[in-house]
C-alpha positions, 0 to 999 in steps of 0.5 A, a space after each residue: 741685367 739685359 734680355 738674353 735669348 737662350 739658344 736652347 729656347 730658340 731651338 724649341 720655338 723654331 721647332 714649334 714653327 717647323 713641326 706645326 705644334 708643341 707636341 711634334 716639336 717636343 718629339 723632334 727635339 727628344 724633350 717633354 712637351 712641358 719643357 717646350 712650353 717652358 722654353 717659350 715662356 722663357 723667351 716671352 719673359 725675355 722679350 716681354 711680350 706673348 709670342 704664342 696665343 691659344 687658338 681653339 685646340 691649337 695655337 698661333 704665333 703672335 706678330 711678335 712671335 713671327 718676328 722672333 722666329 726669323 730672328 731665331 733662325 738667324 741666331 741659330 745659323 750663326 751659332 751652328 756655323 761657329 761650332 762647325 768652324 771650331 770643330 765642336 759638337 757631334 764627333 761624328 762626320 756630319 752632313 748639313 742639308 739646307 732647304 727652304 720651307 716650301 714642301 720641306 715636310 714632304 721632301 726633307 725626310 725622303 732626302 735625309 733617309 737616303 743620305 743616311 743609307 748612302 753615308 752610314 754613320 754620318 750625322 745628317 742634320 738640316 737647316 730651314 732658311 731663305 734661298 739667298 742665305 742657303 747659297 751664302 752658306 754653301 759659298 762659305 762651306 757651312 752647308 753641304 746640300 741645298 734644295 729650293 724653289 727657282 733657279 739657282 742664282 750664280 751657282 758654279 757650274 756642275 754644282 746644281 741640277 734641276 730635280 723636278 717641280 713642286 705643285 702650287 696651290 691656292 688655299 684659303 680658310 673654309 668658307 672664304 670667298 673672293 670678293 665680289 668688288 675690289 682686288 683679291 687679298 693675298 697674304 705672302 712671304 716678304 720679297 724676295 720670294 719666287 711664289 710671291 712673284 708667281 701669285 702676282 703675275 698669275 693673277 695679273 696675266 688673267 686680268 684679276 687685280 690683287 693686293 698684298 694685305 699681309 706679309 711674313 718672314 716665313 711660311 708659318 706666318 703666311 699660313 696663320 693669316 690665311 687661316 684667319 681669313 685675311 686672304 688667300 695664299 699660294 702654297 707649294 706642296 705635295 701632300 694634303 692641304 695645310 691644317 685649317 686650310 682648303 683648296 681655293 678653286 676660284 682662282 686660276 691654276 698656277 704651273 708647278 715651280 722648279 726645285 733645284 739642288 745645289 752642292 758645296 764645292 768639293 762635296 762627295 759626288 754621291 751626295 747630289 745624286 742621292 738626293 736627286 734619286 730620293 726626290 725623283 718619285 715625288 716631284 712632277 715633270 721639269 716645271 714651267 719657267 720659274 718666272 724670275 
């Protein structure tokens, strides 16, 4: 029998990545932690390789696990889009909110809570993905609202608005020091990525040579590489430092990056205004030029 990637198991491993661990993933999915562990073991059996390894009291994804996360997001996106087109799933009307991973843990709960207030009785769901795929989903009508860093590419007039900006901060493992000789090692999200470009350009503009020592398809992989001391990472965020990392003050500051909102054509006008209102108290200024 050929290997099969179970949809339920894929949702569990993506939740582990998005929620930062098995316990919080179980809470978000409203299942037991042992169930999430079983789902991950099922996927490991299917691919024939470990996907998660112990790291002190926590765990980290293996390179194979990081690769599977990216594939899982694409599979789940296609699966959920198909159900939506077929009218299968939650019998209530629903809104689907898309976001890139950058600062999603601070922004998504605020926007989702506001939408639930403005649209009572409507199921509000979210999807994390790359900006290009969020734009594609908006064009197809399978996503209602998306928020992402950088300028919206070819967004139809009247369907996108700047929402403010998100601070960008250099983070590294505790005790990490900039090399005395040689380029600064960076861990980044693979291209195309606005923050990757900003990191490289900022260092270049300040006469600091840099080299990309590691790339990952998603933010979790970048953070894991930085925790391992492999390099420094430029991260967007509004809250405390990511677990296991600390601010790296040795590198030049980077101006905040613009956050944009875009809605699906024909959507309720309250959708965009509600999201902007929810974000107005947490985002800073209008941001610097996006560097695209």
